[in-house]
C-alpha positions as CSV (number, residue, x, y, z in Angstrom):
1,M,77.3,14.9,10.0
2,S,74.4,12.7,11.5
3,V,71.9,13.8,14.7
4,W,73.3,10.8,16.6
5,N,77.1,11.3,15.8
6,Q,76.6,15.4,16.7
7,A,75.1,14.4,20.0
8,H,77.4,11.4,20.9
9,G,80.5,11.5,18.8
10,I,82.9,9.2,18.0
11,N,83.6,8.0,21.5
12,G,79.7,7.7,22.2
13,L,79.5,5.1,19.2
14,L,82.8,3.3,20.3
15,S,81.3,3.0,24.0
16,A,77.9,1.4,22.6
17,V,80.0,-1.1,20.8
18,M,82.3,-1.9,23.6
19,D,78.8,-2.1,25.6
20,A,77.0,-4.7,22.9
21,S,80.2,-7.1,23.9
22,P,79.9,-9.4,26.8
23,D,83.6,-9.8,26.9
24,L,85.9,-7.6,29.1
25,I,87.2,-5.0,27.3
26,L,89.3,-2.3,28.6
27,V,91.6,0.6,27.5
28,K,94.5,1.4,29.7
29,D,97.4,3.9,29.7
30,A,101.4,3.7,29.9
31,Q,100.8,4.1,34.1
32,C,97.8,1.1,34.1
33,R,95.1,3.5,34.6
34,F,92.1,2.8,32.7
35,I,91.2,5.1,30.1
36,M,88.1,3.4,29.0
37,V,86.0,0.1,30.0
38,N,82.8,-1.3,28.7
39,D,80.2,-2.4,31.0
40,A,81.0,-6.1,31.5
41,M,84.8,-4.8,32.7
42,A,83.0,-2.3,35.5
43,R,80.3,-5.3,36.5
44,L,83.2,-7.6,37.2
45,Y,84.7,-4.9,39.5
46,Q,81.5,-3.8,40.8
47,T,81.7,-0.5,40.0
48,T,80.6,1.7,37.1
49,K,82.9,2.6,33.8
50,E,82.8,6.3,35.1
51,E,84.3,5.3,38.4
52,M,86.8,3.3,36.7
53,V,88.3,6.1,34.4
54,G,91.8,7.1,36.2
55,K,92.2,4.3,38.5
56,T,94.4,1.0,38.3
57,D,93.2,-2.7,39.1
58,A,95.3,-1.7,42.5
59,D,91.8,0.1,43.7
60,Y,89.9,-3.0,43.0
61,I,92.0,-6.0,43.7
62,S,94.0,-6.1,46.8
63,N,95.9,-9.4,45.7
64,K,99.5,-8.2,45.2
65,E,100.7,-10.9,42.8
66,Q,97.5,-10.4,40.9
67,L,98.3,-6.9,40.5
68,E,101.7,-7.0,39.8
69,L,101.2,-10.2,36.5
70,F,98.3,-7.2,35.5
71,D,100.5,-4.3,35.4
72,R,103.9,-6.5,33.8
73,D,101.0,-7.3,31.4
74,V,100.0,-4.4,30.3
75,R,103.3,-2.6,30.2
76,S,104.8,-5.4,28.1
77,I,101.8,-5.2,25.7
78,I,102.4,-1.3,25.8
79,A,106.2,-1.8,25.1
80,S,105.4,-4.5,22.0
81,G,103.4,-1.5,20.4
82,K,101.0,-4.5,19.7
83,E,97.1,-3.9,20.4
84,V,95.3,-7.0,22.0
């Protein structure tokens, strides 16, 4: 096992790869809570990646219709079993 892998592990590698992308990257659970986001996503919501874990879009967006759309889309994706 490499020294880098011992220090950072697979989650560190995944986080580094995600943060290298300018695109918004996020992973949510079935309750639409953030499990993991990249730096670009955290900047959009004007917070940190660490602060977003365990929270939902409702913690950052007040528009009810937009929240319902996000939740419906996430639940649809989870139900389909497909990755997006």
